[in-house]
C-alpha positions in Angstrom: -72.6 35.2 23.8 -70.4 32.4 24.3 -71.1 28.6 23.2 -71.5 26.7 26.0 -70.6 23.8 23.8 -67.1 24.4 21.7 -66.5 27.8 23.6 -66.7 30.0 20.7 -67.3 33.8 21.5 -69.4 36.5 20.5 -71.9 34.0 19.4 -75.0 36.4 18.1 -76.8 33.7 16.3 -79.2 30.9 17.0 -76.5 28.6 16.0 -72.9 28.4 16.7 -70.4 29.3 13.6 -67.9 26.7 15.6 -69.5 23.9 15.8 -73.3 23.4 14.7 -75.3 24.0 17.8 -78.6 25.1 17.3 -80.8 27.1 19.8 -84.4 27.1 18.7 -86.5 27.2 21.9 -86.9 30.0 23.1 -87.6 30.8 26.7 -87.4 33.3 29.7 -84.5 34.4 30.9 -82.8 32.7 33.7 -79.9 33.7 36.0 -76.6 30.9 35.7 -74.8 30.6 38.3 -71.4 31.6 36.6 -73.1 34.4 33.7 -70.4 35.1 31.2 -69.0 38.7 30.0 -71.2 39.9 27.5 -70.9 39.1 24.3 -68.3 40.6 21.3 -68.6 41.2 18.0 -70.1 38.3 15.2 -67.2 36.0 15.0 -65.9 35.1 11.3 -66.9 31.7 10.2 -64.4 29.1 10.9 -62.5 27.8 7.9 -62.6 24.3 6.7 -66.3 23.2 7.4 -67.4 21.0 6.6 -64.7 19.8 8.2 -62.3 16.3 6.6 -64.0 13.3 6.5 -62.2 10.9 8.4 -61.7 7.8 6.5 -63.8 4.3 7.6 -65.0 1.4 5.9 -68.6 1.8 6.2 -70.1 5.1 4.6 -74.2 6.5 4.6 -75.9 9.7 5.7 -76.2 8.9 9.0 -73.2 7.5 10.0 -71.6 10.5 8.5 -73.6 12.7 10.1 -72.4 11.0 13.0 -68.9 11.2 12.3 -68.7 15.1 11.2 -70.9 16.2 14.6 -68.1 14.2 16.4 -65.4 15.8 14.8 -67.1 19.3 15.1 -67.2 18.9 19.2 -69.0 16.2 19.8 -71.8 18.4 19.3 -74.8 17.8 17.9 -77.3 20.6 16.2 -79.7 21.2 18.9 -83.3 22.4 18.4 -84.7 24.3 20.3 -88.6 29.4 19.9 -90.5 31.7 22.8 -93.9 31.1 24.8 -95.3 33.2 23.7 -93.2 35.0 20.4 -93.0 38.8 21.3 -93.9 42.0 19.2 -90.9 43.0 17.6 -91.7 46.5 20.1 -91.0 44.4 23.4 -87.7 42.7 22.2 -85.2 42.9 24.8 -81.8 45.2 24.2 -80.3 41.5 24.8 -81.5 39.3 22.3 -78.8 38.3 19.6 -78.6 40.5 16.6 -78.4 38.0 13.4 -80.8 37.3 10.9 -81.6 33.7 9.6 -79.4 34.3 6.7 -76.4 34.5 9.5 -76.5 30.8 9.9 -74.5 28.6 8.5 -74.7 26.7 5.7 -75.6 22.9 6.4 -72.6 20.6 5.3 -73.0 18.9 2.1 -72.7 14.8 2.3 -69.5 13.6 1.0 -69.5 11.9 -2.7 -70.8 8.4 -2.5 -69.0 5.5 -0.8 -66.2 3.2 -3.0 -67.5 0.7 -4.8 -68.0 -2.9 -3.2 -64.6 -4.6 -4.7 -65.2 -8.1 -6.1 -64.0 -11.0 -4.2 -60.9 -12.9 -5.6 -61.9 -15.3 -8.4 -60.1 -18.9 -8.2 -62.6 -21.4 -9.3 -61.2 -24.9 -8.3 -64.4 -26.7 -8.5 -63.7 -29.3 -11.2 -67.7 -29.5 -12.1 -67.9 -25.9 -13.2 -68.1 -25.6 -16.8 -66.6 -23.3 -19.3 -69.8 -21.7 -19.6 -70.3 -20.7 -16.4 -66.1 -20.1 -15.6 -66.7 -17.3 -18.2 -69.9 -15.9 -16.6 -68.4 -15.9 -13.2 -65.1 -13.8 -14.4 -67.7 -11.8 -16.5 -69.9 -11.1 -12.9 -66.7 -10.7 -10.7 -65.3 -7.9 -12.6 -68.7 -5.7 -12.9 -69.5 -6.4 -9.7 -69.2 -2.6 -8.8 -72.0 -1.8 -11.0 -74.3 -4.7 -9.9 -78.2 -4.3 -10.5 -80.9 -6.3 -10.1 -80.4 -8.5 -13.7 -76.7 -8.7 -12.0 -77.7 -10.3 -8.7 -80.3 -12.6 -10.9 -77.4 -14.2 -13.1 -75.4 -14.5 -9.5 -77.9 -16.0 -8.0 -78.4 -18.9 -10.9 -74.8 -19.1 -11.2 -74.6 -20.4 -7.2 -77.9 -22.7 -7.3 -76.2 -24.4 -10.3 -72.8 -24.7 -8.0 -74.5 -24.4 -4.5 -71.2 -26.0 -2.8 -68.4 -23.5 -4.8 -67.8 -21.6 -2.0 -66.1 -18.6 -4.4 -69.4 -18.6 -6.2 -71.0 -17.5 -2.7 -68.7 -14.4 -1.9 -68.9 -13.3 -5.3 -73.2 -13.4 -5.2 -72.3 -11.8 -1.2 -70.4 -9.1 -3.4 -73.3 -8.3 -5.8 -75.6 -8.3 -3.2 -74.1 -5.7 -1.6 -73.3 -3.4 -4.8 -76.6 -3.8 -5.8 -77.6 -2.8 -2.2 -75.4 0.2 -2.0 -76.7 1.3 -5.7 -80.3 1.4 -4.9 -79.0 3.6 -1.3 -78.0 5.5 -3.8 -81.2 5.5 -5.8 -82.9 6.0 -2.3 -84.7 2.3 -2.5 -84.1 1.2 1.2 -86.4 -1.4 1.1 -84.9 -3.2 -1.7 -81.7 -2.5 -0.1 -82.5 -3.6 2.9 -83.4 -7.1 1.2 -79.9 -7.5 -0.9 -78.0 -6.7 2.0 -80.0 -9.4 4.6 -79.6 -12.1 1.8 -76.0 -11.0 2.0 -75.4 -12.2 5.5 -77.2 -15.0 5.0 -74.6 -16.7 2.7 -71.3 -15.6 3.7 -69.4 -14.5 7.3 -69.1 -11.1 6.0 -68.4 -7.8 8.2 -69.2 -5.9 5.5 -72.4 -7.4 4.7 -72.9 -6.3 8.7 -72.3 -3.3 8.8 -73.9 -2.0 5.7 -76.7 -3.0 7.0 -76.9 -1.6 10.5 -75.8 1.7 8.3 -78.7 1.2 6.3 -81.5 0.6 9.7 -79.9 2.9 11.5 -80.6 5.7 8.5 -83.8 5.0 8.6 -84.8 5.0 12.1 -84.3 0.9 13.1 -82.0 1.4 15.6 -82.9 -2.0 17.3 -82.0 -3.7 13.8 -79.0 -1.7 13.9 -77.8 -2.5 17.1 -78.4 -5.9 15.8 -76.9 -6.3 13.1 -73.8 -3.9 14.3 -73.6 -7.2 17.0 -73.1 -9.2 14.4 -71.0 -7.3 12.7 -69.0 -7.1 15.7 -69.2 -10.7 16.4 -67.4 -11.7 12.9 -64.7 -8.6 13.3 -64.3 -8.1 17.2 -60.9 -6.2 16.1 -63.2 -4.1 13.8 -62.8 -0.3 15.0 -66.4 0.8 12.9 -68.6 -2.5 13.8 -68.3 -1.2 17.2 -68.3 2.2 16.6 -71.8 1.5 15.0 -73.1 -0.3 18.2 -72.2 2.1 20.6 -74.6 4.8 18.3 -77.4 2.5 17.8 -77.2 1.4 21.9 -77.0 5.8 22.4 -79.8 5.9 19.9 -82.0 3.4 21.9 -81.6 5.2 25.5 -79.0 2.5 26.4 -75.9 4.6 27.6 -73.6 2.4 29.8 -74.0 -0.1 27.1 -73.2 2.7 24.3 -69.8 3.5 26.5 -68.6 0.2 26.4 -69.1 -0.1 23.6 -67.5 2.8 22.3 -64.3 2.6 24.7 -64.0 -0.4 22.3 -64.2 1.5 19.9 -61.5 3.7 20.5 -59.4 0.9 22.1 -58.8 -0.3 18.5 -58.8 3.0 16.7 -58.2 6.2 18.9 -60.0 8.1 16.3 -61.1 11.6 17.6 -65.0 10.9 15.7 -65.3 7.4 18.1 -63.5 9.9 20.8 -66.3 12.8 20.8 -69.2 10.2 20.6 -67.6 9.0 24.0 -67.2 11.5 25.5 -70.6 12.6 24.8 -72.7 9.1 26.2 -70.3 9.3 29.1 -71.2 12.8 29.7 -75.0 11.6 29.3 -75.0 9.0 31.6 -73.3 10.8 34.3 -75.3 14.0 34.3 -78.4 11.5 34.2 -77.1 9.7 37.4 -79.4 8.6 40.1 -82.6 10.0 38.1 -86.3 8.2 37.7 -87.3 6.6 34.7 -91.1 5.9 33.2 -91.7 4.5 30.4 -94.3 3.6 27.8 -94.8 2.3 24.5 -93.4 5.3 22.3 -90.8 6.9 25.5 -88.3 6.8 28.0 -88.9 9.6 30.5 -86.4 10.6 33.4 -86.6 12.7 36.1 -84.7 14.1 39.5 -86.3 11.0 41.8 -89.0 11.9 43.8 -88.6 15.5 43.4 -90.5 15.3 39.9 -92.1 12.2 40.4 -96.2 13.7 39.7 -94.8 16.0 37.1 -92.8 12.9 35.3 -96.1 11.0 35.3 -98.0 13.9 34.2 -95.7 15.2 31.7 -95.6 11.5 30.5 -99.3 11.5 30.2 -98.9 14.9 28.2 -95.9 13.1 25.8 -98.3 10.4 25.0 -101.4 12.5 24.0 -99.2 14.8 21.9 -97.4 11.6 20.4 -101.3 10.3 19.1 -101.6 13.8 17.8 -98.6 14.0 16.0 -99.4 11.0 14.6 -102.6 11.6 13.4 -101.2 15.0 11.5 -97.8 14.2 9.9 -98.7 10.4 8.9 -95.6 9.1 10.6 -94.9 7.2 13.9 -90.9 7.0 15.0 -89.5 3.3 14.8 -87.8 3.8 18.4 -88.7 5.3 21.7 -87.8 9.0 22.4 -86.1 9.5 25.4 -87.0 12.7 27.2 -84.9 14.2 30.2 -86.4 16.7 32.9 -83.9 19.0 34.7 -83.8 21.4 37.3 -83.2 24.4 35.6 -79.2 24.4 36.1 -78.7 21.1 35.6 -80.6 21.6 32.3 -78.1 24.2 30.9 -75.4 22.1 32.1 -76.4 18.8 30.0 -77.8 20.1 27.0 -75.3 23.2 26.7 -78.3 25.4 25.7 -77.9 29.0 26.4 -80.3 31.3 29.6 -83.3 31.8 26.7 -83.8 28.1 26.0 -86.7 27.0 27.0 -86.1 23.1 26.0 -83.8 21.1 23.3 -84.2 18.3 20.6 -80.6 17.2 19.8 -80.1 15.7 16.9 -77.1 13.6 17.5 -78.7 11.4 20.5 -82.0 12.0 19.5 -82.9 12.9 23.0 -85.5 16.3 24.5 -84.4 17.9 27.6 -86.9 20.1 29.1 -86.1 22.2 32.4 -88.4 21.7 35.1 -87.7 23.4 38.2 -90.6 25.1 39.8 -93.2 22.5 37.5 -96.2 20.9 39.8 -98.2 18.1 38.6 -100.0 20.4 36.9 -98.5 21.4 33.9 -98.8 25.3 32.2 -99.6 25.7 28.7 -95.6 26.8 28.6 -94.7 23.5 29.1 -97.8 21.9 27.2 -96.1 24.0 24.2 -92.8 23.3 24.6 -93.2 19.2 25.0 -95.4 19.7 21.9 -92.3 21.5 20.1 -89.5 19.5 20.7 -91.8 16.7 20.0 -92.4 18.0 17.1 -88.8 18.1 16.0 -88.1 14.4 17.0 -91.2 13.6 14.4 -89.5 15.8 11.7 -85.9 14.5 11.8 -87.1 11.3 12.4 -89.4 11.1 9.5 -86.7 13.2 7.2 -84.2 11.5 8.0 -82.4 14.8 9.5 -82.7 16.3 5.8 -85.4 19.1 7.2 -83.7 22.4 6.9 -84.4 24.6 10.2 -86.7 26.8 9.4 -88.7 24.6 8.1 -87.9 22.6 11.5 -88.7 25.8 13.8 -92.0 27.0 11.6 -93.4 23.5 11.9 -93.0 23.1 15.7 -94.5 26.4 16.1 -97.5 25.6 14.0 -98.5 22.5 15.9 -98.4 24.4 19.1 -101.0 26.4 17.8 -99.2 29.4 16.9 -100.0 31.8 14.1 -97.7 34.8 13.2 -100.9 37.2 12.9 -102.1 36.8 16.0 -98.6 36.8 17.8 -97.5 40.1 16.2 -100.6 42.1 15.0 -100.5 44.6 12.1 -97.4 46.6 12.9 -95.3 43.2 14.3 -96.3 41.7 10.8 -95.1 45.1 9.3 -91.9 44.9 10.9 -91.2 41.5 10.2 -92.0 41.5 6.0 -89.8 44.8 6.0 -86.6 42.4 8.1 -87.2 44.7 10.7 -87.6 42.2 13.4 -84.1 41.4 15.0 -81.9 38.1 16.1 -83.3 34.7 17.1 -86.4 36.2 16.7 -87.0 37.5 13.4 -85.4 34.2 12.6 -88.2 32.0 14.3 -90.9 34.3 13.1 -89.8 33.9 9.9 -89.7 30.4 10.1 -93.0 30.5 11.5 -94.2 32.7 8.1 -92.8 30.5 5.9 -94.7 26.8 6.8 -97.8 29.2 6.8 -97.2 29.9 3.4 -96.6 26.5 2.3 -99.8 25.6 4.5 -101.7 28.0 2.5 -101.0 26.7 -1.1 -100.6 22.9 -0.2 -102.8 22.5 3.1 -101.0 20.7 5.9 -101.1 17.0 3.7 -98.3 19.4 1.4 -96.3 19.3 4.3 -96.5 15.9 4.8 -96.1 15.2 1.0 -92.8 17.3 1.6 -90.9 15.6 4.1 -92.1 11.9 2.8 -90.3 13.6 -0.3 -87.5 15.0 1.3 -86.8 10.8 3.1 -87.6 9.6 -0.4 -85.3 11.7 -2.7 -82.7 12.4 -0.1 -83.3 15.9 -1.9 -84.2 19.0 -0.5 -84.6 20.9 -3.8 -86.1 18.1 -5.8 -88.6 17.4 -2.9 -90.0 21.1 -3.0 -90.3 20.8 -6.6 -92.4 17.9 -6.7 -94.5 19.4 -3.9 -94.4 23.1 -5.1 -92.9 23.0 -8.2 -89.8 24.8 -7.6 -86.7 24.3 -5.4 -86.2 25.2 -2.0 -84.5 28.8 -2.7 -87.1 29.8 -5.2 -89.8 28.8 -3.0 -88.4 31.2 0.2 -88.1 33.4 -2.4 -91.7 34.1 -3.7 -92.6 33.3 0.4 -90.5 36.8 1.5 -91.8 39.1 -2.0 -95.8 37.5 -0.9 -95.0 38.8 2.6 -93.3 42.3 1.5 -96.3 42.4 -1.0 -99.3 41.8 1.7 -97.4 43.3 5.1 -94.3 45.4 4.1 -93.8 49.1 4.2 
């Protein structure tokens, strides 16, 4: 199979090794209007991954993810599994022949952002005594290492001299540096409080950019949009401000405005990452042109006009029901509405870039769920019910973990929430084949992912999964989260699961 996003030939994994697209929702084979030739041998992974980190004024995990994904041909990871998963004996000969171990590794985060620089400090106010001048000098020299005590000292200094503008700028820099440290230590509430204080002190574009960055990282796209707009107001020629605004608008499902903001960013700085985001937003705008939209509190659903109006209404009701189920099961509610786009079959493959066996996709870059609905009636099939719950689970997990959850946990939990269980899908012979590593291709990956999640739930229940997802969010570290909940890192937990599966079912 060739990757429909970047054109990489001979892709046989669930993941394109070149652009990172992940296909994980297997559906029935669908004939394409322009079928590609058979896939060639498995390609070598491209050298130089992760791509070179672009220069920018602001850095955080979510901004970095946008830039990396955009630089990698503008493709996001598309999480999409078959209903039902077939037994090994029934695997089609055309199934991709790759194991989960062949998935390219997730790129590592870049080094921590550069320390906040102290503003030039030249106190001209004659009423500032020598002791406070010395304190201001020491605070300025130590801005890069600011913490709560530094903030208190800078606050007290400004309180004694409220009319000295240099001390206001100094406090703003201290607050931003302390917030940066709090983010690295995974204390987002404290970081947000300090950044909000900084934005009220001085007309500092950097403070607003850092706040927009932080809010976007936490999934508060409305707050990120507001902060980014203030950054563009104060720095109308700052491309980072316009890029952050454009991405926040994309996540808020406002592609026309996103295109306008990203075009402004690209006009100011013709960076490839901005160009790729602009192309993605423009393509989504074109793909969804003329669609009807239905909106409830948690969803924006688009579909092809009157032809699918009854289906759109029913899918919206089904999504709301599944949303309530996931809020209760995962103890989490996304901060922003989730966008769902319903396509005719061919339009879905063209828009999502998914292969012919995909029955649905969740895009981690723009946060959209895309589903093909050609031929459906208002009475949804069990397969479509499962697809919607599966993709919605991806959206919840991505939002809850800030994108840190590994692919096997994503896919296994999405299948588990559908009600799938490995033993009922495979039977004794199939479980033996899975334990022996004889289930090939993407099917082996998905079924293995389900088995892994079942193993985790056996040990700590679904509440343990919830604790794990929250630990990922709170620590920002996959191994640390697994150690906190299961007593050992991610890799060791996977090894123990495989050993247990082999012990119970292997031949």
